[in-house]
LOFI-717824 format. One record per residue (C-alpha): residue number from 1; residue in one letter; y, z, x. Coordinates in nm, 2 decimals, always signed. Last residue first. Layout:
# residues N
    nr   rest    north       up     east
   NUM      A        Y        Z        X
...
END
This chain:
# residues 517
    nr   rest    north       up     east
   517      D    +4.08    -5.99    +7.56
   516      G    +4.13    -5.81    +7.23
   515      A    +3.95    -5.93    +6.90
   514      V    +3.74    -6.23    +6.86
   513      G    +3.79    -6.42    +6.55
   512      G    +3.59    -6.47    +6.25
   511      V    +3.15    -6.45    +6.31
   510      G    +3.03    -6.56    +6.64
   509      E    +2.67    -6.65    +6.65
   508      I    +2.39    -6.50    +6.83
   507      N    +2.08    -6.70    +6.86
   506      E    +1.76    -6.54    +6.94
   505      G    +1.52    -6.70    +7.17
   504      V    +1.17    -6.58    +7.16
   503      V    +0.95    -6.46    +7.45
   502      V    +0.62    -6.28    +7.34
   501      D    +0.47    -5.92    +7.53
   500      Q    +0.15    -5.88    +7.44
   499      N    +0.00    -5.60    +7.22
   498      R    -0.34    -5.59    +7.18
   497      K    -0.44    -5.50    +7.56
   496      E    -0.25    -5.18    +7.54
   495      N    -0.18    -5.10    +7.92
   494      Q    +0.21    -5.13    +7.91
   493      G    +0.21    -4.87    +7.63
   492      W    -0.01    -4.61    +7.83
   491      I    +0.19    -4.66    +8.12
   490      Y    +0.53    -4.61    +7.95
   489      F    +0.39    -4.31    +7.77
   488      V    +0.27    -4.16    +8.10
   487      I    +0.63    -4.19    +8.24
   486      T    +0.79    -4.09    +7.93
   485      L    +0.58    -3.78    +7.92
   484      L    +0.64    -3.67    +8.28
   483      I    +1.03    -3.75    +8.23
   482      I    +1.02    -3.51    +7.91
   481      V    +0.82    -3.25    +8.12
   480      A    +1.06    -3.23    +8.38
   479      L    +1.37    -3.21    +8.11
   478      P    +1.12    -2.93    +7.96
   477      I    +1.12    -2.76    +8.26
   476      F    +1.48    -2.77    +8.38
   475      Q    +1.64    -2.63    +8.03
   474      T    +1.43    -2.32    +8.00
   473      L    +1.39    -2.28    +8.35
   472      E    +1.77    -2.25    +8.39
   471      Y    +1.77    -2.01    +8.13
   470      T    +1.51    -1.78    +8.29
   469      P    +1.67    -1.80    +8.63
   468      R    +2.03    -1.72    +8.49
   467      N    +1.93    -1.42    +8.34
   466      V    +1.88    -1.38    +7.93
   465      G    +2.08    -1.29    +7.63
   464      S    +2.29    -1.58    +7.63
   463      K    +2.62    -1.42    +7.66
   462      S    +2.60    -1.32    +8.05
   461      I    +2.48    -1.65    +8.08
   460      Y    +2.80    -1.83    +7.93
   459      S    +3.02    -1.59    +8.16
   458      D    +2.82    -1.67    +8.44
   457      A    +2.91    -2.05    +8.41
   456      P    +2.65    -2.30    +8.29
   455      I    +2.38    -2.49    +8.51
   454      L    +2.22    -2.73    +8.30
   453      I    +2.47    -2.73    +8.01
   452      Y    +2.69    -2.73    +8.28
   451      Y    +2.60    -3.03    +8.45
   450      G    +2.54    -3.24    +8.12
   449      A    +2.89    -3.14    +8.01
   448      I    +3.06    -3.28    +8.35
   447      A    +2.84    -3.60    +8.34
   446      A    +2.90    -3.64    +7.94
   445      Y    +3.29    -3.61    +7.98
   444      I    +3.30    -3.82    +8.27
   443      F    +3.08    -4.11    +8.09
   442      P    +3.33    -4.09    +7.79
   441      L    +3.62    -4.16    +8.00
   440      L    +3.43    -4.42    +8.24
   439      T    +3.32    -4.67    +7.98
   438      V    +3.63    -4.72    +7.76
   437      I    +3.83    -4.74    +8.08
   436      W    +3.60    -5.02    +8.26
   435      A    +3.58    -5.25    +7.95
   434      G    +3.95    -5.21    +7.94
   433      I    +4.02    -5.33    +8.28
   432      M    +3.73    -5.59    +8.19
   431      G    +3.95    -5.74    +7.94
   430      G    +4.25    -5.53    +7.77
   429      P    +4.10    -5.47    +7.39
   428      V    +3.70    -5.41    +7.34
   427      R    +3.59    -5.69    +7.17
   426      Y    +3.49    -5.73    +6.82
   425      T    +3.31    -6.04    +6.67
   424      R    +3.18    -6.09    +7.02
   423      P    +3.02    -6.43    +7.13
   422      V    +2.78    -6.41    +7.43
   421      D    +2.95    -6.56    +7.70
   420      P    +2.97    -6.28    +7.95
   419      Y    +2.61    -6.15    +7.93
   418      K    +2.54    -5.99    +8.23
   417      Y    +2.93    -5.85    +8.32
   416      R    +2.96    -5.73    +7.97
   415      L    +2.60    -5.60    +7.94
   414      I    +2.65    -5.37    +8.23
   413      L    +2.96    -5.22    +8.10
   412      F    +2.79    -5.14    +7.76
   411      A    +2.51    -5.00    +7.93
   410      P    +2.69    -4.78    +8.15
   409      F    +2.77    -4.56    +7.81
   408      I    +2.41    -4.54    +7.72
   407      F    +2.24    -4.41    +8.02
   406      L    +2.45    -4.10    +8.06
   405      Y    +2.45    -4.09    +7.69
   404      A    +2.08    -3.97    +7.69
   403      L    +2.18    -3.70    +7.94
   402      T    +2.42    -3.55    +7.59
   401      N    +2.15    -3.55    +7.38
   400      T    +1.88    -3.40    +7.61
   399      S    +2.15    -3.11    +7.72
   398      L    +2.28    -3.04    +7.39
   397      T    +1.95    -2.99    +7.24
   396      F    +1.83    -2.77    +7.49
   395      G    +2.09    -2.54    +7.49
   394      L    +2.08    -2.54    +7.12
   393      V    +1.70    -2.41    +7.15
   392      L    +1.81    -2.16    +7.42
   391      S    +2.12    -2.04    +7.16
   390      F    +1.81    -2.06    +6.90
   389      L    +1.62    -1.81    +7.09
   388      T    +1.86    -1.57    +7.21
   387      T    +2.02    -1.53    +6.84
   386      I    +1.62    -1.50    +6.70
   385      A    +1.58    -1.21    +6.95
   384      G    +1.27    -1.17    +7.16
   383      S    +1.07    -0.85    +7.15
   382      G    +0.77    -0.99    +6.96
   381      F    +0.61    -1.00    +6.62
   380      A    +0.91    -1.14    +6.39
   379      T    +1.10    -1.31    +6.65
   378      V    +0.80    -1.44    +6.81
   377      M    +0.65    -1.55    +6.48
   376      I    +1.01    -1.73    +6.39
   375      A    +1.02    -1.92    +6.69
   374      A    +0.67    -2.03    +6.72
   373      A    +0.70    -2.15    +6.35
   372      V    +1.04    -2.30    +6.39
   371      A    +0.89    -2.52    +6.71
   370      I    +0.59    -2.63    +6.54
   369      T    +0.71    -2.71    +6.27
   368      A    +0.99    -2.93    +6.42
   367      M    +0.75    -3.11    +6.62
   366      V    +0.52    -3.20    +6.32
   365      G    +0.82    -3.31    +6.13
   364      S    +0.93    -3.54    +6.43
   363      M    +0.56    -3.68    +6.45
   362      I    +0.57    -3.77    +6.10
   361      N    +0.87    -3.93    +6.10
   360      V    +0.78    -4.10    +6.46
   359      A    +0.42    -4.24    +6.26
   358      V    +0.66    -4.34    +5.91
   357      P    +0.88    -4.59    +6.11
   356      T    +1.04    -4.67    +5.78
   355      G    +1.00    -5.01    +5.56
   354      Y    +0.93    -4.82    +5.25
   353      K    +0.60    -4.99    +5.14
   352      K    +0.47    -5.13    +5.47
   351      S    +0.54    -4.85    +5.64
   350      F    +0.66    -4.90    +6.01
   349      R    +0.39    -4.79    +6.31
   348      G    +0.58    -4.76    +6.63
   347      F    +0.40    -4.42    +6.74
   346      M    +0.09    -4.62    +6.70
   345      R    +0.19    -4.84    +6.97
   344      P    +0.18    -4.57    +7.24
   343      A    +0.47    -4.59    +7.44
   342      T    +0.69    -4.81    +7.67
   341      R    +0.50    -5.15    +7.52
   340      D    +0.80    -5.28    +7.31
   339      L    +0.67    -5.13    +6.96
   338      A    +0.72    -4.76    +7.12
   337      S    +1.04    -4.84    +7.20
   336      V    +1.09    -4.97    +6.85
   335      A    +0.98    -4.64    +6.73
   334      Y    +1.21    -4.46    +6.96
   333      T    +1.50    -4.61    +6.79
   332      R    +1.40    -4.59    +6.44
   331      D    +1.29    -4.23    +6.47
   330      A    +1.69    -4.15    +6.63
   329      G    +1.86    -4.36    +6.34
   328      M    +1.67    -4.20    +6.06
   327      L    +1.62    -3.87    +6.24
   326      W    +2.04    -3.85    +6.30
   325      T    +2.10    -3.90    +5.94
   324      G    +1.83    -3.59    +5.85
   323      G    +1.92    -3.37    +6.05
   322      S    +2.31    -3.42    +5.94
   321      S    +2.22    -3.45    +5.58
   320      A    +1.97    -3.16    +5.59
   319      Y    +2.27    -2.93    +5.73
   318      A    +2.49    -3.04    +5.47
   317      I    +2.26    -2.99    +5.17
   316      V    +2.15    -2.64    +5.28
   315      L    +2.51    -2.56    +5.33
   314      G    +2.59    -2.68    +4.97
   313      G    +2.31    -2.45    +4.82
   312      A    +2.45    -2.14    +5.01
   311      V    +2.83    -2.24    +4.91
   310      L    +2.70    -2.27    +4.53
   309      W    +2.57    -1.92    +4.56
   308      G    +2.90    -1.82    +4.76
   307      L    +3.10    -1.94    +4.45
   306      V    +2.90    -1.71    +4.24
   305      K    +2.97    -1.43    +4.42
   304      A    +3.35    -1.50    +4.54
   303      I    +3.38    -1.54    +4.14
   302      T    +3.24    -1.21    +4.09
   301      A    +3.40    -1.03    +4.35
   300      P    +3.76    -1.17    +4.29
   299      L    +3.84    -1.39    +4.55
   298      V    +4.10    -1.36    +4.86
   297      G    +3.78    -1.18    +5.03
   296      N    +3.64    -1.57    +5.08
   295      V    +3.85    -1.60    +5.45
   294      A    +3.60    -1.44    +5.69
   293      Q    +3.31    -1.51    +5.51
   292      Y    +3.37    -1.87    +5.51
   291      A    +3.42    -1.84    +5.92
   290      N    +3.10    -1.66    +5.97
   289      L    +2.92    -1.93    +5.75
   288      F    +3.07    -2.22    +5.93
   287      S    +2.92    -2.08    +6.23
   286      G    +3.02    -1.82    +6.52
   285      V    +3.32    -1.70    +6.42
   284      G    +3.30    -1.34    +6.57
   283      T    +3.54    -1.47    +6.89
   282      L    +3.80    -1.56    +6.63
   281      Q    +3.84    -1.16    +6.55
   280      N    +4.05    -1.06    +6.83
   279      T    +4.25    -1.39    +6.80
   278      P    +4.40    -1.33    +6.44
   277      L    +4.24    -1.53    +6.22
   276      A    +4.43    -1.73    +5.93
   275      F    +4.63    -1.96    +6.16
   274      L    +4.37    -2.04    +6.39
   273      I    +4.11    -2.13    +6.12
   272      V    +4.36    -2.32    +5.91
   271      I    +4.43    -2.53    +6.22
   270      L    +4.06    -2.57    +6.31
   269      F    +3.95    -2.71    +5.97
   268      L    +4.25    -2.94    +5.96
   267      A    +4.15    -3.07    +6.30
   266      Y    +3.78    -3.09    +6.23
   265      T    +3.85    -3.27    +5.91
   264      V    +4.11    -3.52    +6.04
   263      A    +3.87    -3.63    +6.36
   262      A    +3.56    -3.67    +6.13
   261      I    +3.74    -3.88    +5.85
   260      T    +3.92    -4.13    +6.12
   259      G    +3.59    -4.15    +6.31
   258      A    +3.40    -4.25    +5.97
   257      R    +3.69    -4.53    +5.89
   256      I    +3.70    -4.68    +6.23
   255      I    +3.31    -4.65    +6.30
   254      S    +3.28    -4.86    +5.95
   253      R    +3.52    -5.12    +6.02
   252      P    +3.34    -5.21    +6.36
   251      V    +2.98    -5.18    +6.22
   250      D    +3.11    -5.40    +5.90
   249      R    +3.14    -5.77    +6.00
   248      Q    +2.89    -5.79    +6.30
   247      P    +2.64    -5.54    +6.08
   246      D    +2.63    -5.74    +5.79
   245      H    +2.36    -5.64    +5.55
   244      M    +2.22    -5.38    +5.75
   243      E    +1.86    -5.31    +5.76
   242      E    +1.85    -5.53    +6.10
   241      A    +2.08    -5.27    +6.26
   240      A    +1.87    -4.95    +6.14
   239      G    +1.89    -4.77    +6.47
   238      N    +2.24    -4.90    +6.49
   237      Q    +2.35    -4.65    +6.26
   236      V    +2.32    -4.38    +6.50
   235      E    +2.56    -4.57    +6.72
   234      F    +2.86    -4.38    +6.58
   233      G    +2.71    -4.05    +6.65
   232      V    +2.86    -3.85    +6.90
   231      W    +3.18    -3.63    +6.82
   230      Q    +3.06    -3.31    +6.74
   229      F    +2.78    -3.31    +7.01
   228      I    +3.07    -3.42    +7.28
   227      L    +3.29    -3.11    +7.15
   226      V    +2.99    -2.87    +7.19
   225      P    +2.90    -3.00    +7.53
   224      L    +3.30    -2.98    +7.64
   223      I    +3.34    -2.62    +7.47
   222      A    +3.11    -2.37    +7.59
   221      T    +2.99    -2.47    +7.92
   220      G    +3.26    -2.68    +8.10
   219      V    +3.53    -2.50    +7.93
   218      V    +3.42    -2.18    +7.96
   217      G    +3.36    -2.25    +8.31
   216      W    +3.72    -2.37    +8.37
   215      D    +3.87    -2.02    +8.24
   214      G    +4.19    -2.12    +8.08
   213      P    +4.32    -2.42    +7.86
   212      I    +4.67    -2.41    +7.76
   211      L    +4.67    -2.36    +7.37
   210      D    +4.69    -1.97    +7.41
   209      A    +5.04    -1.99    +7.61
   208      T    +5.17    -2.11    +7.29
   207      S    +5.10    -1.81    +7.11
   206      F    +4.75    -1.73    +6.89
   205      H    +4.77    -1.46    +6.61
   204      V    +4.80    -1.11    +6.67
   203      G    +4.70    -0.91    +6.34
   202      K    +4.70    -0.97    +5.99
   201      S    +4.62    -1.27    +5.75
   200      Y    +4.56    -1.11    +5.43
   199      G    +4.94    -1.18    +5.36
   198      G    +4.86    -1.41    +5.05
   197      V    +5.01    -1.75    +5.20
   196      I    +4.76    -1.69    +5.50
   195      F    +4.47    -1.61    +5.31
   194      I    +4.54    -1.84    +5.01
   193      I    +4.57    -2.13    +5.29
   192      G    +4.22    -2.00    +5.42
   191      L    +4.07    -2.01    +5.09
   190      V    +4.20    -2.36    +5.04
   189      M    +4.06    -2.46    +5.37
   188      F    +3.73    -2.31    +5.31
   187      I    +3.67    -2.51    +5.00
   186      A    +3.79    -2.82    +5.12
   185      L    +3.55    -2.80    +5.41
   184      L    +3.29    -2.74    +5.14
   183      M    +3.36    -3.05    +4.98
   182      L    +3.38    -3.25    +5.28
   181      K    +3.03    -3.17    +5.35
   180      V    +2.91    -3.19    +5.03
   179      Y    +3.08    -3.55    +5.01
   178      S    +2.90    -3.59    +5.35
   177      G    +2.54    -3.51    +5.22
   176      F    +2.58    -3.73    +4.89
   175      V    +2.63    -4.04    +5.17
   174      S    +2.34    -3.91    +5.43
   173      L    +2.09    -3.79    +5.17
   172      W    +2.16    -4.11    +4.98
   171      K    +2.05    -4.27    +5.27
   170      G    +1.72    -4.21    +5.18
   169      F    +1.67    -4.43    +4.87
   168      R    +1.80    -4.78    +5.01
   167      L    +1.68    -4.66    +5.35
   166      S    +1.31    -4.67    +5.21
   165      M    +1.16    -4.33    +5.19
   164      I    +1.03    -4.15    +5.53
   163      V    +1.36    -4.00    +5.60
   162      F    +1.42    -3.84    +5.26
   161      W    +1.04    -3.68    +5.33
   160      V    +1.14    -3.57    +5.65
   159      T    +1.46    -3.37    +5.49
   158      G    +1.20    -3.19    +5.27
   157      W    +0.95    -3.13    +5.53
   156      I    +1.21    -2.96    +5.73
   155      F    +1.35    -2.76    +5.44
   154      L    +1.04    -2.67    +5.29
   153      L    +0.90    -2.62    +5.61
   152      A    +1.23    -2.34    +5.70
   151      I    +1.20    -2.16    +5.36
   150      A    +0.81    -2.11    +5.41
   149      L    +0.86    -2.00    +5.75
   148      E    +1.16    -1.76    +5.65
   147      I    +0.87    -1.62    +5.38
   146      F    +0.63    -1.57    +5.61
   145      A    +0.85    -1.39    +5.88
   144      D    +1.00    -1.16    +5.60
   143      S    +0.67    -1.08    +5.48
   142      A    +0.52    -0.97    +5.81
   141      K    +0.86    -0.79    +5.93
   140      T    +0.86    -0.58    +5.60
   139      G    +1.08    -0.52    +5.29
   138      G    +0.96    -0.86    +5.12
   137      F    +1.24    -1.03    +5.25
   136      Q    +1.43    -0.89    +5.50
   135      Y    +1.83    -0.91    +5.45
   134      N    +1.97    -0.90    +5.79
   133      T    +2.21    -1.21    +5.70
   132      S    +2.31    -0.99    +5.43
   131      G    +2.38    -1.03    +5.06
   130      F    +2.07    -1.20    +4.88
   129      W    +2.20    -1.52    +4.79
   128      F    +2.50    -1.56    +4.99
   127      T    +2.36    -1.40    +5.33
   126      K    +1.99    -1.46    +5.27
   125      I    +2.05    -1.80    +5.21
   124      A    +2.29    -1.92    +5.43
   123      A    +2.09    -1.75    +5.72
   122      I    +1.79    -1.95    +5.61
   121      A    +1.99    -2.27    +5.58
   120      G    +2.13    -2.19    +5.96
   119      V    +1.78    -2.12    +6.07
   118      S    +1.67    -2.46    +5.97
   117      L    +1.97    -2.64    +6.11
   116      T    +1.99    -2.43    +6.43
   115      G    +1.63    -2.47    +6.55
   114      A    +1.43    -2.69    +6.38
   113      L    +1.60    -2.94    +6.29
   112      W    +1.76    -2.92    +6.66
   111      F    +1.43    -2.93    +6.79
   110      P    +1.34    -3.25    +6.58
   109      N    +1.65    -3.42    +6.70
   108      S    +1.66    -3.34    +7.08
   107      V    +1.33    -3.59    +7.12
   106      W    +1.50    -3.90    +7.01
   105      Y    +1.80    -3.96    +7.24
   104      L    +1.59    -3.85    +7.52
   103      M    +1.29    -4.05    +7.48
   102      A    +1.49    -4.36    +7.39
   101      T    +1.74    -4.31    +7.70
   100      L    +1.39    -4.29    +7.90
    99      A    +1.28    -4.59    +7.74
    98      A    +1.56    -4.78    +7.79
    97      Y    +1.55    -4.76    +8.17
    96      F    +1.17    -4.81    +8.16
    95      R    +1.23    -5.14    +7.99
    94      G    +1.51    -5.28    +8.17
    93      G    +1.86    -5.16    +8.27
    92      A    +2.10    -5.35    +8.05
    91      L    +1.92    -5.55    +7.77
    90      K    +1.68    -5.29    +7.76
    89      C    +1.96    -5.03    +7.75
    88      W    +2.11    -5.22    +7.45
    87      E    +1.80    -5.25    +7.26
    86      Y    +1.71    -4.89    +7.32
    85      V    +2.04    -4.77    +7.14
    84      G    +2.01    -5.01    +6.86
    83      G    +1.68    -4.98    +6.76
    82      E    +1.66    -5.29    +6.53
    81      K    +1.87    -5.58    +6.71
    80      T    +2.26    -5.61    +6.64
    79      F    +2.39    -5.66    +7.00
    78      T    +2.70    -5.78    +6.90
    77      S    +2.86    -5.54    +6.62
    76      G    +2.71    -5.28    +6.75
    75      L    +2.77    -5.30    +7.11
    74      E    +3.16    -5.40    +7.03
    73      A    +3.17    -5.10    +6.77
    72      T    +3.01    -4.85    +7.03
    71      L    +3.28    -4.91    +7.32
    70      L    +3.58    -4.89    +7.09
    69      G    +3.40    -4.56    +6.92
    68      Y    +3.34    -4.39    +7.25
    67      P    +3.70    -4.51    +7.39
    66      V    +3.87    -4.35    +7.08
    65      L    +3.61    -4.06    +7.06
    64      F    +3.65    -3.96    +7.45
    63      T    +4.02    -3.95    +7.57
    62      A    +4.23    -3.94    +7.24
    61      A    +4.01    -3.76    +7.03
    60      S    +3.91    -3.52    +7.36
    59      F    +4.28    -3.47    +7.41
    58      F    +4.32    -3.35    +7.04
    57      L    +4.00    -3.16    +7.02
    56      W    +4.06    -3.00    +7.37
    55      T    +4.40    -2.86    +7.26
    54      L    +4.26    -2.70    +6.92
    53      A    +3.99    -2.55    +7.12
    52      Q    +4.25    -2.40    +7.35
    51      A    +4.36    -2.17    +7.03
    50      G    +4.03    -1.98    +7.03
    49      N    +3.69    -2.05    +7.15
    48      A    +3.56    -1.92    +6.84
    47      S    +3.65    -2.24    +6.68
    46      F    +3.38    -2.41    +6.88
    45      A    +3.11    -2.19    +6.74
    44      G    +3.23    -2.22    +6.39
    43      L    +3.19    -2.60    +6.42
    42      T    +2.85    -2.64    +6.57
    41      D    +2.65    -2.57    +6.25
    40      L    +2.92    -2.78    +6.02
    39      G    +2.84    -3.11    +6.19
    38      I    +3.05    -3.42    +6.14
    37      L    +2.96    -3.71    +6.34
    36      A    +2.61    -3.81    +6.18
    35      A    +2.72    -3.74    +5.81
    34      A    +3.07    -3.97    +5.88
    33      T    +2.84    -4.25    +6.01
    32      F    +2.60    -4.25    +5.70
    31      F    +2.95    -4.21    +5.49
    30      I    +3.11    -4.51    +5.66
    29      M    +2.75    -4.73    +5.67
    28      D    +2.71    -4.68    +5.29
    27      V    +3.03    -4.83    +5.22
    26      Y    +2.97    -5.12    +5.42
    25      G    +2.62    -5.20    +5.29
    24      L    +2.27    -5.06    +5.47
    23      G    +1.97    -5.12    +5.30
    22      K    +1.79    -5.43    +5.38
    21      Q    +1.40    -5.36    +5.43
    20      L    +1.20    -5.43    +5.73
    19      K    +0.84    -5.48    +5.68
    18      Q    +0.85    -5.79    +5.88
    17      K    +0.99    -5.57    +6.20
    16      E    +0.64    -5.42    +6.21
    15      E    +0.45    -5.79    +6.31
    14      L    +0.75    -5.91    +6.54
    13      A    +0.75    -5.59    +6.73
    12      A    +0.34    -5.57    +6.75
    11      A    +0.35    -5.92    +6.89
    10      T    +0.61    -5.78    +7.18
     9      T    +0.96    -5.87    +7.30
     8      I    +1.12    -6.02    +7.56
     7      E    +1.47    -6.18    +7.46
     6      P    +1.60    -6.55    +7.57
     5      L    +1.96    -6.52    +7.42
     4      S    +2.07    -6.84    +7.26
     3      V    +2.44    -6.89    +7.25
     2      Q    +2.62    -7.00    +6.93
     1      M    +2.96    -7.09    +6.83
END
């Protein structure tokens, strides 16, 4: 059965898409998606919330991860156009709706790469290769800042280089990075079990009562946003939908397997750390690095040192894998948006040689460079603290990322009503009731998390290092700038005379049986 779905595209989109190269097979998609889902940069911070984090992990897996995965499996296997998120939202709500979604979805990634990921890489190198996170390169603030900036730039542009390369090559950053992440987590778990069994774990551990959620301000501000940030990523692969070999068949299957890998990994990590560390030490676990340091004392000094060198190198690769995977998907999403006259056409240019959106790739690298350079200089020569600066950057990253999903989730339900006759190789079970459930559950999570990120609880503000007005200004002003920039770019794109609309008919063909409904 074929259904013709008329599409308004542009001359530029048709021209640039001829450069796309097939590069994602089924196994690639599993590890590509796993690389997007499994993030070591926030894992420690989440576990620092204690035993209630375990409760929320399991509860959110059932009420957020599963519905979100089902929703994305249907969208990703039905509407298989390059740019994924942008195309879904365009079909659902029109070009401006999709343009704002694409901007929010993309813009957080360069700052995330510059913030938590590059700084995490620097912290790992200082800790394991030079003995302390507070180690000062060269012995002075100036030399330390210069070398930190050099490391950050190498990390950022090394990652961007993989993103610019053809997907057949660049995907190996995601695939290999996934293996490295799982290996690092396995090492931690083994050390954690030895830590527990060997009697090193002393102090008051969590009780059944600790599993019950406590301060709802903390839940909304410190747990739910980080949880959502950890769980999201199923749709990233659809940024490269027309570079997949068989998206209709492989998207649902890869989502199931990648989601299972992520859920099991997160659960095992959290269980081990809760049993290994007493409650009074959990608050000090701000990162995977802290968690590893808490248990590696079970090893002889020489072995611990050598393993530490390897762990530091592994963390750098793991962080680059996370950032690179998201850039591969988000950059393509924004490039397709630009080609569709919602931004300047130059942002949508693809490389003829590599088939990648080189203009947006470079723009992401430049934005990340400016952000990390400014942060390092302010920290080195100003009165700011690196922890304060990057807690604000993380807040901005979480807010823009979360707000994007407030547009993405409803698009699924709108498309169910708007295009009911389009064949779906996978369909969310339960008919329209099931469709409403898998839309509302993740949407409610994103709405609550979005509110608390922008207007956090007092307990979170007290730990951020700034007062409430300053914190909220650092969130609302950038959001206002993003909205204004989206409007300016939209007008710019609409007024480009050499890029005109073209109407084409797309035949969507059902493959195999239709699940559910």
